[in-house]
N, C-alpha and C positions, 0 to 999 in steps of 0.2 A: 808446318801444320802439326807438328808433334805436340802432344799434350792436350789436344782438343778432344772433347768428349763426343762420342757418337750419339745419334738420336735414339730415342726409345724404340722398342720393337725391332731391334737390330740383332741378328744372329751372329754369333762368333764362329769362326772357321775360315779356312783358306781355299775351299773348293770353289769351282766355277758355279756349281749349283747354289751354294750359299750366297755367292756374289749376286747372282741373278734374283734370288729370293729377296735379298736386301735392296737391290736396285728398285724393285717395284713395291717394296713394303708389303709383301704377301700377306702378313697377318691382318692388314687393313681390309682384306677381302671380306672379313666378318661384318663390316659395316653394311654394305648394300646387298650382298648375296642373299641373306635371308629375305630381303624385300622382293628379290626376283622370284624366290620360291613362294612368297606370299601371293604374288601374281599367279603363279601356277596353281596354288590351292584354290584361289577364288575362281579361276577358270574351270576347275574341275566340277564346280556346281552346274555348269552348263554344257560341258563337253567331256567325253570319255578321256581319261588321262592314261597315257601309256608311260611305263617306266622309262622307256628310251627317251621320251620327251624331257623328263627330269634330268637325265644325264646330259642331253644336248644343251639344255638351258644352263646347267652348271658350267659346262665346258665353254659355252659361248660367253657367259658373263666373265669367267676367269680370263679368257683370251682377250676380250675387249678391254678389260681393266689393265691387263699386262701391257697391251699395246699403248694405252693412254698414259700409263705411268712411265714406261720406258721412254716414250716420246717426250714427255714432260722433262725427264732428266736430261735428255739430249738438248732440248731447247734451252734449258736453264743451267746448263753445265758451267758456263762462265760466271753467272750470277752466284751459283752455289759455291763456287771456289772462293768467292770473296766474303761470303757470309759465314761467320764462325759457327753458327748452328748447323750448317749444311756442308761445310768444307770437307767433312769426312765421308761424304757420299762416294759411291763407287767410281763415278766418272771423274770428279775432281782429283781423287787420290790416284787414279790410274789403275785401279784394281780391274776395271773393265775398260776396254777401248770404245770409242764412239762407233767404230765399225761393228763391233760385237753388239752394241746396243741397237744399232740400225737393223742388223740381221734379226734380232729378237723381235723388234717391232714388226717387220715384214712377215715373219713366221706367225706371230700372234694374230695379225690381221687376216692372214690366209686361213688360220684355224677358225677364227670367228665367222668368216664368210662361208666356210664349209658347214659349220654348225647351222647357220641361218638357212642355207640351202636344204639341209637335212630336215629342218622343221616344217616350213611351208613357204609358198611363194611370197606371201605378204612379208614375212620376216626377211627374206632375201632382198625384196624390193626396198625395205626400210633400212637395211643394214648399212649401206653407204652413208645415209643421213646420220645414223647414230655414230658412226666412226668419225664423220666430219665434225660433229659436235664435241665428242670427247677428246679428239686430238686438237681441235681448235682452241679448246679451253686454255692450253698452255701459253697462248699469246695474250690473253685478255688482261692479265695483270699489268700489261704495258700501257693500257689505255683506259681502263675502267676500274673504279673501286668495287664494283659489284661482281668481280670475278668469282667471289665465293658462291654466289647464286648460279653462275654459269656452271661451276663444278657441281653444285647441288642438282641442277637440271640434268647434267650428264649421268649422275647416279639415279636420278628420278626416272630415267629410261628403264631401269632394271625391272620394277614391277610391271610396267607396261609391256616390256619385252617378254616377261614370263607369262603374262596373260595371253598375248598374241601368239606365243609359241604353241600354246595348247589349242586355242580356239580358231586362230587364223582370221579373226574378225574383231572389230572394236566392241567395247563393252556396252551393255544396256543396263541401266541408263548410261548415256554417253559420258556423263560427268564423273562416273565412278573412277575410271582410270585417270582422269584429270585430277581428281581429289587425291588419289593415291600418289601420283607423281608430285603433286604440290606438297604433300606431307613429307616426302623424301627430300625434295628440293630445299624446303625451309629447314629441315632437320640438319642436312649436310651443310647448307650455307651457314647456319647458326654455329655449328661446332667448328667449321673451318675458320670463322672469324676468331674464335678463341685460339685456334691453332696458330693464327697469324699474329697474335698479340706480342710474342717475344721479338718479332721482326719489325715492330713499328718504326724504330729509329733507322734501321737499315733500309727499309723500303723508302722512307722519305729521302734519305741520303742518295739513293740510287734511282730516284724518279720512278719507283714502282708503285702501283696503285693497290690499295687495300682499304678496308673500312677502318682498321686501327690507325693507319697512316693518315687517313683523311679526317677522322673525327676525334682521335685520341683513345686511350685505353678505356676510360670510364664509359664514354658514350658507345664505344664498340661493344662492350659487355652488355649494355642495355639493349642495343640492337639485336645481339645474339639472343637475349632472353625473349624479346618480342617475336623473333622468328620462330623460336621454339614453342611459344604460345600458339602461333599459327599452325605449327606442326600438329599439335594435338587436335586443333579444330578441324584441320584437313583430314586427318585420320579418322576422326569421329564422323565426318561427312561420308568418307569412304565406307565405313562400317554400316552406316545407315543405308547407303546406296546398295550395298551387297546384302542387306537384310541379315546381318550377322547377329548372333545371340549373345547371351550373357557372358560366356567365356571370353569372347572378343573384348567386351567392354571391361571385363576384369583385367585383361592384358593391357588395354589402353590406359587404364588407371595406373597400373604398375609402371608403364612407360612414362607417364606424366610424372610419377614420383621419382623415377630415375633421372629425368631431366631436371627436376627441382633440386635433387641432390647434387647433380653435376654442377649446377650453377652456384650451389652453396660452397663448392670447392675453389671457385675462382672469384677473386676480389681485386678491385683496382689497387695496384701497388703490391699485390701478393699473388704471384703466379707459381708458387712452389709446388702446388698440387695439380698443375695443368696437365701433366702427362696422364695422371689417373683419370682426370675429368674427360680428357680427349679419347683415350683408347678404351679403358675399362668400362666406363659408363655407357658409351655409345655402342660398344660391342654387346654389352648386356641388353641394351634396349632392343636392338634388332633381333637378337636371338629370342628374347622373351616374347616379343610380339609374334614372331613366327610360331613359337610353341603354342600360344593361345589361339592363333588362327587355325593351326592344324588340329588342336584339341576340339575346337568348335566344329571343324569339318567332320571329324570321326565320332563326335558325340552321339549322333543318331544311330550309328552302327553299334556303338557300345550299348546304348539303350535297347536296341533290338536284340542283342545277344543276351542281355539280362532278362528281357521279357520272355525269352524261350526257356 
């Protein structure tokens, strides 16, 4: 395995801390954590927000994602060892043992459940269902090409969880959280299809299911674009349901522009800019949208301060 290049967003170093950070691709937390916080901000329109709730939400999301990613690495360790793109991951290389990875999963699950209990009874009740979904995703590529959307739905739980953590009750209108979750689901599913493009031949050879393996590179890119069109539509519906103002719509416009630019970087037969499209653009999108949702929330307070 010498001479193989590590994946992007991988830290250098030999400490156990760095190994666990790389195991779960900690920088990728930037994708959906902002959406969990968007759920928190939207909930604050209807329920008093405590600073402690924000901390519990961040810790809960990070723990759930850690558990899901580490579990995925355990389940896929033999497949990863055969794939040149993933052979340098921590378990195939022996940097971490399977035993260590299992311990990290158990600890992360425990932390997640503690956070859910600290928030409210509804979060604790739903926590096992959320864990079952995000952990179960790891097996879906073995039987369905739509595993990308299963992953997306797992991250789509984030804004719903953030909202429920503050309110302890479902949204009104009921479809607000559905639209928000659908926006995240199609967004993640769309960019995960792009992420799977380099593995098209490998997946076919090893009987693994993915959109690129099923329909080919060109059609997979078109499906990704269609999903991202649905993303903007769903987030627009969520904005309407929450009665958000002009700042949100400005942020959504920027998000749409980011997605358009992301797809301008990826073309059939040319995946040289895929890493930039995958990480940089999607990280920018989630952070940008959170910024404008938060700006919209505090705008009345700023206006009140100016009026004084």
